[in-house]
C-alpha positions in Angstrom: 8.7 3.8 -3.1 8.0 1.5 -5.2 4.5 -0.1 -7.1 4.9 -3.2 -9.7 2.3 -4.0 -11.6 1.5 -7.3 -13.1 -1.5 -8.4 -14.7 -2.7 -11.5 -15.3 -4.4 -12.3 -18.7 -5.6 -15.5 -16.9 -8.1 -13.9 -14.1 -9.3 -10.5 -13.5 -7.1 -9.2 -10.9 -3.9 -8.0 -11.2 -1.0 -9.2 -8.3 0.3 -5.9 -7.2 4.2 -5.3 -5.8 3.9 -2.8 -2.7 7.8 -2.3 -1.9 8.8 0.8 1.2 12.1 1.7 1.2 14.3 1.3 5.6 14.7 5.0 5.1 10.9 5.5 4.9 10.3 4.1 8.0 13.6 3.7 9.6 13.9 2.1 13.1 9.4 0.3 12.5 8.3 -3.2 13.1 5.7 -3.4 11.0 4.4 -0.8 8.4 0.9 -2.6 7.8 -1.1 -1.9 4.1 -5.0 -0.2 4.6 -7.1 0.7 2.1 -10.5 -0.3 0.1 -9.5 -4.4 -0.2 -9.7 -4.3 2.6 -12.3 -2.4 4.5 -9.2 0.0 5.7 -8.6 -3.2 8.3 -5.0 -1.4 10.7 -3.9 -5.1 10.7 -5.4 -6.9 7.8 -2.3 -7.0 5.7 1.2 -7.1 7.4 4.4 -5.8 5.3 6.9 -8.5 5.7 10.2 -6.8 6.6 13.0 -8.2 4.1 16.9 -8.1 5.2 17.2 -4.8 3.9 14.9 -3.3 6.5 13.0 -2.6 3.8 8.8 -3.8 4.2 7.2 -5.4 0.8 3.3 -7.2 0.0 2.1 -8.0 -2.9 -1.9 -8.0 -3.6 -4.4 -9.8 -6.2 -6.5 -7.1 -6.7 -9.3 -5.8 -9.3 -8.3 -4.9 -12.3 -10.2 -1.5 -14.4 -10.9 -0.8 -10.9 -9.4 2.5 -9.2 -7.8 1.3 -4.7 -7.5 4.0 -2.3 -4.5 3.2 0.3 -2.3 4.3 3.1 0.9 2.9 5.3 1.2 2.3 8.5 3.6 2.4 10.4 3.7 0.7 13.9 0.9 1.3 14.4 1.3 4.9 15.1 1.4 7.0 11.6 0.9 6.7 8.9 2.9 7.2 5.6 1.4 7.6 1.6 2.8 5.8 -2.0 4.9 8.6 -3.9 4.8 6.8 -6.2 0.6 6.2 -6.5 -0.7 7.4 -10.0 -2.7 9.9 -7.8 -4.6 11.2 -4.4 -7.8 12.4 -2.9 -9.2 13.5 -0.1 -9.5 11.1 2.9 -11.6 12.9 4.6 -9.4 13.1 7.6 -8.6 16.8 8.4 -6.3 17.8 5.4 -4.4 13.9 4.6 -5.2 12.2 1.5 -4.6 8.2 0.4 -2.9 7.2 -2.4 -4.8 5.6 -5.1 -3.8 2.9 -7.6 -5.7 2.4 -10.6 -5.6 -0.4 -12.3 
């Protein structure tokens, strides 16, 4: 998995490209990125499937802030981003949310 950050000089946001490789989601039909930035709406931010089988999405997120998120695969199970800047308890059992710091 990977996260690429591009800070914009003209606005107080950062373009963040999230990529989930095929080997992490095997034969998934749909992957959504779910987090504070979309009010944890499980269908708000569907990622685009690439020819390689990977899924990607680019979001503009506020700078100078931490953002919590996770990936939802086929509306069935959650996975975390290995390259996240950190992890925090999700308040749901022993699960953790990923954190990206901008």
